C-alpha positions as CSV (number, residue, x, y, z in Angstrom):
1,M,131.4,-101.0,25.1
2,F,130.8,-97.6,23.6
3,G,129.6,-99.3,20.4
4,L,133.2,-99.9,19.5
5,T,132.7,-103.5,18.4
6,E,129.5,-102.8,16.4
7,N,130.7,-99.6,14.7
8,L,134.4,-100.1,14.2
9,I,135.3,-103.8,14.3
10,N,132.2,-105.4,12.7
11,K,132.3,-102.9,9.9
12,K,136.0,-103.8,9.4
13,I,137.2,-100.2,9.9
14,V,139.8,-101.4,12.4
15,D,141.1,-104.8,13.5
16,E,141.3,-104.2,17.3
17,V,140.5,-101.5,19.8
18,A,141.4,-100.9,23.5
19,V,140.6,-98.2,26.0
20,I,143.1,-97.2,28.6
21,S,141.9,-95.3,31.7
22,T,143.8,-92.2,32.7
23,K,142.7,-92.6,36.3
24,T,143.9,-96.2,36.8
25,E,146.4,-96.3,33.9
26,S,145.0,-99.7,33.0
27,C,143.2,-101.3,30.1
28,I,139.5,-101.1,30.8
29,Y,138.3,-102.5,27.5
30,S,139.9,-104.5,24.7
31,S,138.2,-106.1,21.7
32,S,140.8,-109.0,21.9
33,A,142.8,-110.7,24.6
34,S,145.9,-110.5,22.4
35,L,145.8,-106.7,22.2
36,Q,145.1,-106.4,25.9
37,N,148.0,-108.8,26.7
38,D,150.3,-106.8,24.3
39,I,149.5,-103.5,26.0
40,L,149.8,-104.9,29.5
41,A,153.1,-106.7,28.7
42,I,155.0,-103.4,28.7
43,P,153.4,-101.2,31.5
44,S,155.7,-98.3,30.6
45,T,153.9,-98.1,27.2
46,I,150.6,-97.1,28.9
47,T,152.4,-94.4,30.9
48,F,154.3,-93.2,27.9
49,L,151.2,-92.8,25.8
50,L,149.2,-91.1,28.5
51,N,152.2,-88.7,29.1
52,V,152.3,-87.7,25.4
53,F,148.8,-86.3,25.8
54,R,149.3,-84.9,29.3
55,Y,152.5,-83.1,28.4
56,F,151.9,-82.4,24.7
57,H,153.1,-78.8,25.2
58,V,156.6,-80.1,26.2
59,E,158.6,-80.5,23.1
60,D,160.9,-83.3,24.4
61,V,157.9,-85.5,25.1
62,V,156.6,-85.2,21.5
63,Q,160.1,-85.5,20.1
64,R,160.6,-88.8,22.0
65,C,157.4,-90.1,20.5
66,Y,158.7,-89.5,17.0
67,E,162.2,-90.9,17.7
68,E,161.3,-94.0,19.7
69,G,158.0,-94.9,18.1
70,I,155.5,-97.1,19.8
71,T,155.9,-100.8,20.6
72,I,152.8,-102.9,21.3
73,G,153.5,-106.6,21.5
74,S,155.8,-107.6,18.6
75,W,154.8,-104.6,16.5
76,K,157.0,-101.5,16.4
77,Y,155.1,-98.5,15.0
78,R,157.0,-95.5,13.5
79,V,155.1,-92.4,14.4
80,Y,154.2,-90.0,11.6
81,H,151.9,-87.6,13.4
82,V,151.4,-86.4,16.9
83,S,148.9,-83.8,18.1
84,S,147.3,-82.9,21.4
85,S,144.5,-85.4,20.6
86,S,146.0,-88.1,18.4
87,I,149.0,-90.2,17.4
88,Y,149.3,-92.0,14.1
89,G,151.9,-94.6,13.1
90,V,152.6,-97.5,10.9
91,T,155.0,-100.5,11.0
92,S,158.2,-100.3,8.9
93,R,156.7,-102.3,6.0
94,K,153.4,-100.5,6.4
95,K,151.6,-103.8,7.1
96,K,149.8,-102.5,10.2
97,G,148.8,-99.1,11.4
98,I,147.9,-97.6,14.8
99,I,145.7,-94.6,15.7
100,I,145.7,-93.4,19.3
101,N,143.1,-90.9,20.4
102,S,142.9,-88.9,23.6
103,L,139.5,-89.2,25.3
104,P,138.2,-87.2,28.3
105,Y,139.0,-90.0,30.7
106,G,141.4,-92.2,28.8
107,I,142.9,-93.1,25.4
108,L,141.5,-95.2,22.6
109,I,144.0,-97.4,20.8
110,S,142.9,-98.7,17.3
111,T,145.0,-101.0,15.1
112,Y,144.3,-101.8,11.5
113,T,145.9,-103.8,8.7
114,H,146.7,-102.1,5.4
115,P,144.8,-103.6,2.4
116,N,147.0,-105.5,-0.1
């Protein structure tokens, strides 16, 4: 889908990607079953991420993102950057990172592993 596998995963730029639809608030594409299961395991995570972009102009929403971080599966990401179009975070030991981008009809979630 969208050339994500060929351009991002096969070239080892990211480990996993998923696309969330703003209309259905569901995962419409995932490069791995584990990432999709992790995202769907906590439905409030999808709503939270969509709301960060929908209500970016509301300071409390952005502040909550910085304070609470993002949990997907067993990974807890500390958020270091939030803008109207992207969120960036890493795990506490900086082993994994996450980049979330706002798309016209959804969001793109990409995870990656820091090189040793």
